[in-house]
C-alpha positions as CSV (number, residue, x, y, z in Angstrom):
1,M,-18.6,-158.8,112.6
2,K,-19.4,-158.3,108.9
3,Y,-21.9,-155.6,109.8
4,F,-19.3,-153.7,111.9
5,R,-16.6,-153.8,109.1
6,K,-19.1,-152.3,106.6
7,H,-19.9,-149.4,108.8
8,L,-16.3,-148.8,109.8
9,K,-15.3,-148.4,106.1
10,L,-18.1,-145.9,105.6
11,I,-16.9,-143.8,108.6
12,I,-13.3,-143.7,107.3
13,I,-14.5,-142.4,103.9
14,V,-16.5,-139.6,105.5
15,L,-13.6,-138.5,107.7
16,A,-11.2,-138.4,104.7
17,A,-13.6,-136.3,102.7
18,A,-14.0,-133.8,105.6
19,A,-10.2,-133.5,105.9
20,V,-9.8,-132.7,102.2
21,G,-12.5,-130.1,102.4
22,F,-10.8,-128.4,105.3
23,F,-7.4,-128.1,103.6
24,I,-9.0,-126.8,100.4
25,R,-11.1,-124.2,102.3
26,G,-8.1,-123.1,104.3
27,G,-6.0,-122.7,101.2
28,C,-8.6,-120.6,99.4
29,E,-9.0,-118.4,102.4
30,T,-5.3,-117.7,102.7
31,R,-4.7,-117.2,99.0
32,Q,-4.7,-113.5,98.1
33,K,-7.0,-112.4,95.3
34,P,-5.4,-110.9,92.1
35,E,-7.1,-107.6,92.6
36,Q,-5.8,-107.3,96.1
37,A,-2.3,-108.0,94.9
38,G,-2.5,-105.3,92.3
39,I,-2.6,-107.7,89.4
40,S,-5.2,-107.2,86.6
41,S,-7.6,-110.1,86.2
42,Q,-7.2,-112.0,82.9
43,A,-9.1,-115.0,81.6
44,E,-7.3,-118.2,81.0
45,E,-6.0,-118.4,77.4
46,I,-8.2,-120.6,75.2
47,W,-7.5,-122.0,71.8
48,T,-10.3,-122.7,69.2
49,C,-10.8,-123.7,65.6
50,S,-11.9,-121.0,63.1
51,M,-13.9,-123.6,61.2
52,H,-15.4,-125.3,64.3
53,P,-15.8,-122.7,67.1
54,Q,-17.3,-125.3,69.4
55,I,-13.7,-126.7,69.9
56,R,-12.2,-125.1,73.0
57,Q,-8.7,-126.2,74.2
58,P,-6.5,-124.8,76.9
59,K,-3.4,-125.1,74.7
60,P,-2.4,-124.9,71.0
61,G,-2.8,-127.9,68.8
62,K,-4.8,-129.3,65.9
63,C,-8.6,-129.3,65.5
64,P,-9.8,-132.9,66.2
65,I,-12.5,-132.4,63.4
66,C,-10.7,-130.8,60.5
67,G,-7.0,-130.9,61.5
68,M,-6.6,-127.1,61.2
69,N,-4.2,-125.2,63.5
70,L,-6.0,-123.9,66.6
71,I,-5.9,-120.1,67.1
72,P,-5.9,-118.3,70.5
73,V,-8.9,-116.5,71.9
74,E,-8.3,-113.3,73.9
75,Q,-10.5,-111.1,75.9
76,Q,-12.6,-108.5,74.1
77,S,-11.0,-105.0,74.1
78,P,-13.3,-102.5,75.8
79,G,-15.1,-100.1,73.4
80,A,-14.5,-102.3,70.3
81,A,-16.9,-101.5,67.4
82,Q,-19.7,-103.9,66.6
83,R,-18.2,-105.0,63.2
84,Q,-14.6,-104.9,64.2
85,I,-12.3,-107.6,65.5
86,T,-8.7,-107.6,66.8
87,F,-6.2,-110.4,66.6
88,T,-2.9,-111.1,68.3
89,N,0.2,-111.3,66.2
90,E,0.4,-115.0,66.9
91,A,-3.1,-115.5,65.6
92,M,-2.3,-113.5,62.4
93,K,0.6,-115.9,61.7
94,L,-1.5,-119.0,62.2
95,M,-4.4,-117.6,60.1
96,E,-2.0,-116.7,57.2
97,V,-4.0,-113.5,56.4
98,E,-3.1,-111.7,53.2
99,T,-4.2,-108.2,52.2
100,S,-4.3,-106.1,49.1
101,P,-5.0,-102.3,48.5
102,V,-8.2,-101.1,46.8
103,E,-7.0,-99.4,43.6
104,R,-8.2,-97.8,40.4
105,K,-7.1,-99.4,37.2
106,F,-8.4,-100.8,33.9
107,V,-8.7,-104.6,34.4
108,E,-8.9,-107.1,31.5
109,T,-11.3,-110.0,31.2
110,Q,-11.0,-112.9,28.9
111,I,-14.1,-114.5,27.4
112,S,-13.8,-118.0,25.9
113,M,-16.3,-119.2,23.3
114,V,-16.8,-122.1,21.0
115,G,-18.4,-122.2,17.5
116,K,-17.8,-123.2,13.9
117,I,-16.9,-121.8,10.6
118,D,-19.7,-121.1,8.0
119,Y,-20.1,-119.6,4.6
120,D,-20.3,-115.8,4.2
121,E,-24.0,-115.5,3.2
122,T,-23.2,-112.3,1.3
123,K,-20.8,-114.2,-0.9
124,V,-23.1,-117.1,-1.8
125,K,-24.7,-116.9,-5.3
126,Y,-27.2,-119.1,-7.2
127,I,-27.0,-120.0,-10.9
128,T,-30.6,-120.1,-12.1
129,S,-32.3,-120.4,-15.5
130,W,-33.5,-117.1,-16.8
131,V,-35.6,-118.8,-19.5
132,P,-37.5,-122.1,-19.7
133,G,-35.7,-124.8,-21.6
134,R,-33.6,-128.0,-21.6
135,I,-30.2,-128.4,-20.2
136,D,-28.1,-129.8,-22.9
137,R,-24.8,-129.7,-21.0
138,L,-23.5,-129.1,-17.5
139,Y,-19.9,-128.1,-17.6
140,V,-19.5,-128.7,-13.8
141,D,-20.4,-132.3,-13.1
142,F,-20.0,-132.4,-9.3
143,T,-19.8,-130.2,-6.2
144,G,-16.5,-129.0,-4.8
145,I,-15.1,-127.7,-8.0
146,Q,-13.3,-124.3,-7.9
147,V,-14.6,-121.9,-10.6
148,S,-13.7,-118.3,-11.5
149,K,-16.0,-115.5,-12.3
150,G,-17.2,-115.7,-16.0
151,D,-16.5,-119.5,-16.4
152,H,-19.2,-121.2,-18.5
153,M,-21.4,-123.4,-16.3
154,V,-24.6,-124.4,-18.3
155,Y,-25.4,-124.8,-22.0
156,L,-29.2,-124.3,-22.2
157,Y,-31.6,-124.8,-25.2
158,S,-34.6,-122.4,-25.1
159,P,-37.1,-121.7,-28.0
160,D,-38.1,-118.5,-26.2
161,L,-34.7,-117.1,-27.3
162,I,-35.5,-117.4,-31.0
163,S,-38.5,-115.0,-30.9
164,A,-36.6,-112.5,-28.8
165,Q,-33.7,-112.5,-31.2
166,A,-36.0,-112.2,-34.2
167,E,-37.3,-109.0,-32.6
168,L,-33.7,-107.8,-32.2
169,L,-32.9,-108.5,-35.9
170,L,-36.1,-106.7,-37.1
171,A,-35.2,-103.7,-35.0
172,A,-31.7,-103.7,-36.3
173,E,-32.9,-104.0,-39.9
174,A,-35.4,-101.1,-39.4
175,K,-32.6,-98.9,-38.1
176,K,-30.4,-99.9,-41.0
177,N,-33.1,-99.0,-43.6
178,L,-33.7,-95.5,-42.2
179,K,-33.3,-92.9,-44.8
180,S,-31.1,-89.9,-44.2
181,G,-34.0,-87.5,-44.3
182,S,-36.1,-89.3,-41.8
183,S,-37.7,-87.3,-39.0
184,E,-36.1,-87.1,-35.6
185,F,-39.1,-88.8,-34.1
186,L,-38.8,-91.9,-36.3
187,V,-35.1,-92.1,-35.7
188,G,-35.6,-91.9,-32.0
189,S,-38.3,-94.5,-31.8
190,T,-36.3,-96.9,-34.0
191,E,-33.3,-96.5,-31.7
192,D,-35.5,-97.0,-28.6
193,T,-37.0,-100.2,-30.0
194,L,-33.5,-101.6,-30.8
195,N,-32.3,-100.8,-27.3
196,A,-35.4,-102.4,-25.8
197,T,-34.9,-105.7,-27.7
198,R,-31.2,-105.7,-26.6
199,E,-32.3,-105.2,-22.9
200,K,-34.8,-108.0,-23.3
201,L,-32.1,-110.4,-24.5
202,R,-29.8,-109.3,-21.7
203,L,-32.5,-110.1,-19.2
204,L,-32.9,-113.5,-20.7
205,G,-29.3,-114.2,-20.0
206,L,-27.4,-113.3,-23.1
207,S,-24.2,-111.3,-22.6
208,A,-23.4,-108.1,-24.5
209,K,-20.9,-110.0,-26.6
210,Q,-23.5,-112.6,-27.6
211,I,-26.1,-109.9,-28.5
212,E,-23.5,-108.1,-30.6
213,E,-22.7,-111.4,-32.3
214,V,-26.4,-112.0,-33.2
215,E,-26.6,-108.5,-34.7
216,K,-23.5,-109.0,-36.6
217,T,-24.2,-112.4,-38.1
218,G,-28.0,-111.9,-38.4
219,K,-28.5,-115.5,-37.3
220,P,-30.4,-116.2,-34.1
221,T,-29.3,-118.8,-31.7
222,D,-31.5,-121.2,-29.7
223,H,-28.9,-121.9,-27.0
224,I,-27.6,-119.8,-24.2
225,T,-24.5,-120.3,-22.1
226,I,-24.8,-119.4,-18.4
227,N,-21.6,-118.2,-16.8
228,A,-20.5,-118.1,-13.2
229,P,-21.5,-114.7,-11.5
230,I,-18.6,-115.0,-8.9
231,G,-15.6,-117.1,-8.3
232,G,-15.7,-119.7,-5.6
233,I,-16.6,-123.3,-4.8
234,V,-19.6,-125.1,-6.3
235,I,-21.3,-126.3,-3.1
236,E,-24.6,-127.5,-4.6
237,K,-25.7,-129.1,-7.9
238,N,-29.4,-129.3,-8.1
239,I,-30.1,-130.4,-11.7
240,N,-28.8,-133.2,-13.9
241,Q,-28.0,-132.9,-17.6
242,G,-30.9,-133.3,-19.9
243,A,-33.5,-132.0,-17.4
244,Y,-36.1,-129.4,-18.4
245,V,-36.2,-126.3,-16.3
246,E,-38.5,-123.3,-15.8
247,T,-37.6,-119.7,-15.3
248,G,-35.9,-119.3,-11.9
249,T,-35.0,-123.0,-11.5
250,K,-31.8,-123.2,-9.3
251,I,-29.1,-125.1,-11.0
252,Y,-25.9,-124.5,-9.0
253,T,-24.9,-122.7,-5.7
254,I,-21.5,-121.1,-5.6
255,A,-19.8,-119.8,-2.4
256,D,-16.8,-117.5,-2.4
257,L,-14.5,-118.7,0.4
258,S,-12.1,-115.7,0.3
259,E,-14.0,-114.5,3.4
260,V,-15.9,-116.7,5.9
261,W,-18.0,-116.3,9.0
262,V,-17.3,-117.7,12.4
263,K,-20.4,-118.3,14.3
264,L,-19.9,-118.3,18.1
265,D,-22.0,-118.8,21.2
266,A,-21.4,-116.4,24.1
267,Y,-22.9,-117.2,27.5
268,E,-25.4,-114.8,29.0
269,S,-23.1,-113.8,31.8
270,D,-20.3,-112.9,29.3
271,I,-22.2,-110.8,26.8
272,V,-21.6,-107.7,28.8
273,W,-18.0,-107.7,27.7
274,V,-18.7,-108.3,24.0
275,R,-18.9,-105.3,21.6
276,Y,-19.6,-104.8,17.9
277,G,-16.3,-104.3,16.0
278,Q,-14.1,-106.0,18.6
279,E,-11.2,-108.1,17.5
280,I,-11.4,-111.8,18.3
281,E,-8.8,-114.5,18.2
282,F,-9.5,-118.2,17.6
283,T,-7.8,-121.5,16.9
284,I,-8.8,-124.7,15.1
285,E,-7.7,-128.2,15.5
286,A,-6.4,-128.5,11.9
287,Y,-3.7,-126.0,12.5
288,P,-2.4,-126.3,16.1
289,G,-0.4,-123.4,17.4
290,E,-1.7,-121.0,14.7
291,T,-4.0,-118.1,15.7
292,F,-6.5,-116.5,13.4
293,K,-8.2,-113.1,13.9
294,G,-11.5,-111.6,12.9
295,T,-13.9,-108.8,13.7
296,I,-17.3,-109.2,15.5
297,S,-19.8,-108.1,12.9
298,F,-23.1,-109.1,14.5
299,I,-24.5,-109.7,18.0
300,S,-27.9,-111.3,18.1
301,P,-30.5,-109.3,19.9
302,V,-32.2,-112.5,21.0
303,L,-31.0,-115.0,23.6
304,D,-31.3,-118.7,22.7
305,S,-33.8,-120.1,25.2
306,Q,-32.3,-123.6,24.9
307,S,-28.6,-123.0,25.3
308,R,-28.9,-119.7,27.2
309,T,-26.3,-118.2,24.8
310,V,-26.2,-115.2,22.4
311,K,-25.1,-115.8,18.9
312,L,-22.2,-113.9,17.5
313,R,-20.8,-113.6,14.0
314,V,-17.2,-112.8,13.1
315,N,-15.9,-111.8,9.7
316,V,-12.6,-113.5,8.9
317,K,-10.4,-113.1,5.8
318,N,-9.5,-116.5,4.2
319,S,-7.3,-115.7,1.2
320,D,-5.3,-118.9,1.7
321,R,-8.4,-121.0,2.0
322,K,-7.3,-122.7,5.3
323,L,-10.6,-122.1,7.0
324,K,-13.3,-124.5,5.8
325,P,-17.0,-124.4,6.6
326,E,-18.1,-126.7,9.5
327,M,-14.7,-126.6,11.2
328,F,-14.9,-126.2,15.0
329,V,-13.2,-123.2,16.6
330,H,-12.2,-122.1,20.1
331,A,-12.3,-118.3,20.4
332,I,-11.1,-115.7,22.9
333,V,-12.1,-112.1,23.2
334,R,-10.2,-109.8,25.5
335,S,-11.9,-106.6,27.0
336,K,-10.5,-103.9,29.2
337,V,-13.3,-102.8,31.5
338,A,-14.2,-99.2,32.5
339,I,-16.8,-97.8,34.9
340,G,-20.3,-99.0,34.2
341,G,-19.2,-102.1,32.3
342,D,-18.1,-100.1,29.2
343,V,-15.2,-101.5,27.2
344,M,-12.0,-99.5,26.8
345,D,-10.2,-99.9,23.5
346,P,-7.7,-97.3,22.5
347,N,-8.0,-98.3,18.9
348,M,-11.7,-97.6,18.8
349,A,-11.9,-94.4,21.0
350,G,-13.1,-91.3,19.2
351,K,-13.7,-93.0,15.9
352,W,-16.6,-93.6,13.5
353,I,-17.8,-97.1,12.5
354,C,-20.4,-98.5,10.1
355,P,-23.3,-100.3,11.9
356,M,-23.4,-102.8,9.0
357,H,-19.8,-103.3,8.1
358,P,-17.4,-103.2,11.2
359,S,-14.4,-103.3,9.0
360,I,-15.1,-99.7,7.9
361,I,-13.7,-97.5,10.7
362,K,-12.8,-93.8,10.1
363,N,-11.4,-91.0,12.1
364,V,-14.0,-88.5,10.9
365,Q,-17.8,-88.7,10.3
366,G,-18.8,-89.9,6.9
367,E,-20.5,-92.7,5.0
368,C,-19.6,-96.4,4.7
369,D,-17.6,-97.3,1.6
370,I,-19.5,-100.5,1.1
371,C,-23.2,-99.7,1.8
372,G,-23.3,-95.9,2.0
373,M,-24.8,-95.8,5.5
374,N,-23.9,-93.0,7.8
375,L,-21.1,-93.9,10.3
376,V,-21.8,-93.8,14.0
377,T,-19.5,-93.1,16.9
378,T,-17.8,-96.0,18.6
379,E,-19.0,-94.6,22.0
380,S,-22.6,-95.2,21.0
381,L,-21.7,-98.9,20.8
382,G,-20.3,-99.1,24.4
383,Y,-16.6,-98.0,23.9
384,V,-14.9,-95.4,26.0
385,S,-11.7,-93.4,25.5
386,A,-8.5,-94.5,27.2
387,N,-7.7,-90.9,28.1
388,L,-10.6,-90.3,30.5
389,P,-9.4,-90.8,34.1
390,K,-12.9,-90.7,35.4
391,Q,-13.6,-93.9,33.5
392,V,-11.0,-95.9,35.5
393,P,-12.9,-98.3,37.7
394,L,-12.3,-99.0,41.4
395,V,-11.4,-102.7,41.8
396,I,-10.6,-105.3,44.4
397,P,-9.2,-108.9,43.9
398,A,-12.0,-111.5,43.3
399,S,-10.9,-113.4,46.5
400,A,-11.6,-110.4,48.7
401,P,-15.4,-110.4,49.0
402,L,-17.5,-113.1,50.7
403,I,-20.7,-113.4,48.6
404,T,-23.9,-115.0,49.8
405,G,-25.9,-114.3,46.7
406,K,-27.7,-111.2,48.2
407,R,-24.8,-109.6,50.0
408,A,-21.1,-109.1,49.7
409,V,-18.9,-108.6,52.7
410,V,-15.3,-107.3,52.6
411,Y,-13.0,-107.2,55.6
412,V,-11.0,-104.0,55.7
413,R,-7.9,-103.6,57.9
414,I,-8.1,-100.7,60.3
415,P,-4.8,-98.8,60.7
416,D,-3.4,-99.9,64.1
417,P,0.4,-100.5,64.4
418,N,0.0,-102.4,67.7
419,K,-2.9,-104.8,67.2
420,P,-4.2,-106.0,63.8
421,T,-7.8,-104.9,63.6
422,F,-10.3,-105.6,60.9
423,E,-13.8,-104.3,60.1
424,G,-16.5,-106.1,58.2
425,R,-18.1,-103.9,55.6
426,E,-20.9,-104.6,53.1
427,V,-20.1,-103.4,49.6
428,V,-22.0,-103.1,46.3
429,L,-20.1,-105.0,43.6
430,G,-20.3,-104.5,39.8
431,P,-19.5,-107.2,37.3
432,R,-16.5,-109.5,37.7
433,A,-13.7,-108.9,35.2
434,G,-11.1,-111.8,35.3
435,N,-9.5,-111.8,38.7
436,Y,-11.1,-108.6,39.9
437,Y,-14.5,-107.2,40.9
438,I,-15.6,-103.7,40.1
439,V,-16.6,-101.9,43.3
440,E,-19.7,-99.7,42.9
441,N,-20.0,-98.6,46.5
442,G,-18.6,-99.2,50.0
443,L,-14.8,-98.8,49.6
444,S,-12.4,-96.1,48.8
445,Q,-9.1,-96.1,47.0
446,G,-6.1,-97.0,49.1
447,E,-8.0,-99.0,51.8
448,I,-6.6,-102.4,52.6
449,V,-8.8,-105.4,52.2
450,V,-8.3,-109.0,53.2
451,T,-7.8,-111.4,50.2
452,K,-6.9,-114.6,52.1
453,G,-8.1,-115.6,55.5
454,N,-11.3,-113.6,55.3
455,F,-13.5,-116.6,56.0
456,K,-11.5,-117.2,59.2
457,I,-12.1,-113.6,60.3
458,D,-15.8,-114.0,59.5
459,S,-16.0,-117.2,61.6
460,A,-14.4,-115.4,64.5
461,L,-17.1,-112.7,64.4
462,Q,-19.8,-115.4,64.3
463,I,-18.3,-116.9,67.5
464,Q,-18.8,-113.5,69.2
465,A,-22.3,-113.1,67.8
466,K,-21.3,-110.0,65.8
467,P,-22.5,-109.1,62.4
468,S,-20.8,-111.4,59.8
469,M,-21.4,-112.8,56.3
470,M,-24.0,-115.3,57.4
471,S,-25.4,-113.1,60.3
472,P,-25.8,-109.6,59.0
473,K,-27.3,-108.4,62.3
474,G,-25.3,-110.7,64.6
475,E,-28.3,-112.6,65.8
476,A,-26.3,-115.7,66.8
477,K,-25.7,-116.1,70.5
478,P,-22.1,-116.7,71.7
479,M,-21.2,-120.0,73.1
480,P,-22.1,-120.3,76.9
481,G,-19.2,-119.4,79.1
482,H,-17.2,-117.5,76.4
483,E,-19.0,-114.2,76.1
484,G,-16.5,-111.3,76.0
485,H,-13.9,-113.3,74.0
486,K,-12.9,-112.5,70.5
487,M,-10.4,-113.5,67.9
């Protein structure tokens, strides 16, 4: 009985399966094909994720991996170009694609740098002993004192002064004793001897007033007063009172702080925008909210191998003495970029500048008022005129290109009022200037490029095994069962 029931159940299952197959076969045979009914064959609409193309859903929703909105896949239009792709209006809304025109204009880049304030080396002077002797008095006892030009600094005893002054007095006496009928040769030689002894004392450190006083009184002095050669701050005191010194011994160092240097570090990638003679702005923590300005006076020809930076020097006026050496600064230089990476500055165009002193700028050719060097054109230093239309660069927003390191791909919208169509195009980019890239080749003025959503477009091309950012030749194979679809 048990055996009979087991086989009876199996027979019932087989009969039921046969009945279902009959009805299905009959329905398929009686259903009219779409082609026979005059209806064009269309694939079932499929929704996918632009970030994860392996996700295929029959209806809209969210990607189960990243949560992005799914976008519809539609059949490939016949005759579509290899690098082109067409979207539905619904897909465009979901992808949030944004575009921008390719245009010609001067773009501005802003370079940030850090550095510190230092002494102006051209305004640092040493006070040294011009004769051997003993320091009997130091009028400046410690560093940091402000002195003016001509202030007495050192009172020095030197026996060498006595012999030199004795020669002066003998020469003065010889001139005084000349008779009225003396020959011109004797008068001339006596005068030359007197001038020579005066020059010798001057070289030993005596002032013209001191020499005149010696001649007037006829009494030599064994002391000399050394005066400050410039006004400034005493930043070094190397000798103490009572010490013996030799000729050339450094006693003081004085720095004039009416003008200081700001030493900055520019990164290797930013040096293309920096030019000699450019104006620079900087701030310091001591005076928040206050901006100082200076002029780039030197760009190092050597790159620092440790920091990978180039040293810059900026000349800054400091008449109010706010800027103090060793203060840290945050600096900004702004450059308007022209074709070829040249800098456009209307204030420098067509002018002449000194290669040693950037503060000397003239409208005509000439010589530097400070050093006498011949002025050079500002164009020779990388500046261009603002009135040259051919210098205006072709630019695109920095978000437009997809850059792999070796290639740059931009998606250009093809004019089509019915279906949004985009074409992938490789371009040659110049340097980046702020929020823009300079375009060297591959685009024309007026074309429309994608600035947002370009990665989604690129992903759609990868799904179809077309050339894209990561697959320049479209080597990737489409997913099985979905050939002929596109975004």
